[in-house]
C-alpha positions as CSV (number, residue, x, y, z in Angstrom):
1,M,3.4,-23.7,-10.9
2,P,4.9,-22.8,-14.2
3,D,8.4,-23.3,-14.1
4,L,9.8,-19.8,-14.4
5,D,13.6,-17.6,-14.8
6,P,14.3,-15.1,-12.3
7,D,13.9,-12.9,-14.6
8,Q,10.3,-13.9,-15.6
9,Q,8.9,-14.3,-11.7
10,R,10.5,-10.4,-11.4
11,D,8.8,-9.5,-14.3
12,F,5.1,-10.4,-13.5
13,E,5.8,-10.0,-10.1
14,A,7.0,-6.3,-10.8
15,A,2.9,-6.4,-13.4
16,A,1.6,-7.6,-10.8
17,F,2.4,-5.1,-8.0
18,R,1.9,-2.4,-11.3
19,A,-1.4,-3.5,-11.6
20,L,-2.4,-3.3,-7.7
21,L,-1.0,-0.2,-7.8
22,A,-3.1,1.3,-10.8
23,H,-6.2,-0.5,-8.9
24,L,-6.2,1.4,-5.5
25,R,-5.7,4.4,-7.4
26,A,-9.0,4.0,-9.7
27,R,-10.6,3.2,-6.0
28,S,-9.9,5.7,-4.2
29,D,-13.2,4.8,-2.3
30,V,-12.2,2.1,-1.0
31,Q,-10.2,3.7,2.1
32,N,-6.7,2.1,3.4
33,I,-9.0,1.7,6.7
34,D,-11.4,-0.8,4.8
35,L,-8.3,-2.1,3.6
36,M,-6.5,-3.0,6.8
37,N,-10.0,-4.3,8.2
38,L,-10.8,-6.4,5.5
39,A,-7.0,-7.1,4.0
40,G,-5.2,-6.8,7.4
41,F,-3.0,-4.3,4.9
42,C,-3.3,-1.0,3.2
43,R,-1.5,1.5,0.4
44,N,1.2,2.5,3.6
45,C,1.7,-0.8,4.4
46,L,2.7,-1.4,0.8
47,A,4.5,1.7,1.1
48,N,6.7,0.5,3.7
49,W,6.8,-2.6,2.1
50,Y,8.4,-0.4,-1.1
51,R,10.5,1.0,1.1
52,D,12.2,-1.9,2.6
53,A,12.9,-3.2,-0.6
54,A,14.5,-0.3,-1.8
55,G,16.6,0.0,1.4
56,A,17.5,-4.0,1.4
57,A,19.2,-2.8,-1.9
58,G,21.3,0.3,-0.6
59,V,18.4,2.8,-1.8
60,E,17.7,5.0,0.6
61,M,13.7,6.2,0.2
62,S,12.0,8.2,3.1
63,K,8.5,7.6,3.8
64,D,6.7,10.0,2.2
65,E,8.6,8.6,-1.4
66,A,7.5,5.5,-1.1
67,R,4.1,6.4,0.1
68,E,4.1,8.9,-3.3
69,V,4.9,5.6,-5.2
70,V,2.5,4.2,-3.9
71,Y,-0.4,6.8,-4.1
72,G,0.8,8.3,-7.3
73,M,1.0,11.8,-5.6
74,S,1.9,12.9,-1.8
75,Y,0.5,11.5,0.8
76,A,-1.0,14.7,1.8
77,E,-2.2,15.7,-1.3
78,W,-4.4,12.0,-1.3
79,Q,-6.0,13.0,2.1
80,L,-7.0,16.3,1.0
81,R,-8.6,14.8,-2.1
82,H,-9.5,11.5,-1.0
83,Q,-9.3,10.3,3.1
84,V,-12.7,10.7,4.7
85,E,-13.5,9.7,8.7
86,A,-14.3,7.2,9.4
87,S,-16.9,5.8,11.4
88,E,-16.5,5.1,15.1
89,A,-17.3,1.9,13.9
90,K,-14.6,1.2,11.6
91,K,-12.3,2.7,14.2
92,A,-13.5,0.1,17.0
93,E,-12.6,-2.6,14.0
94,F,-9.1,-1.7,13.4
95,E,-8.4,-1.7,17.4
96,T,-9.3,-4.6,17.8
97,K,-8.0,-6.3,14.1
98,R,-4.8,-3.8,13.5
99,P,-1.5,-5.3,13.5
100,R,0.5,-4.5,16.9
101,D,3.1,-2.5,14.4
102,H,0.9,0.4,13.2
């Protein structure tokens, strides 16, 4: 790994996170359950981690505010526009794989 100073590391990590958000926003066809079943995290997990980081820095943020950062719109709006009912097979797979804190 290159020898990065802390500012470079932060800036590169932030750029990678912004690229991930842009990619997930462009791929609204990929449902959260698909992400959870394949990778063990989803957009809501990212929002939770963002909110946790804000809280650790002393910034209060609601779950809805954090989700808006990740989704680029309110969660309710995203659900109306993009969320589809998961198949029974996907739901069953999720139940066997999901982290117990979800």
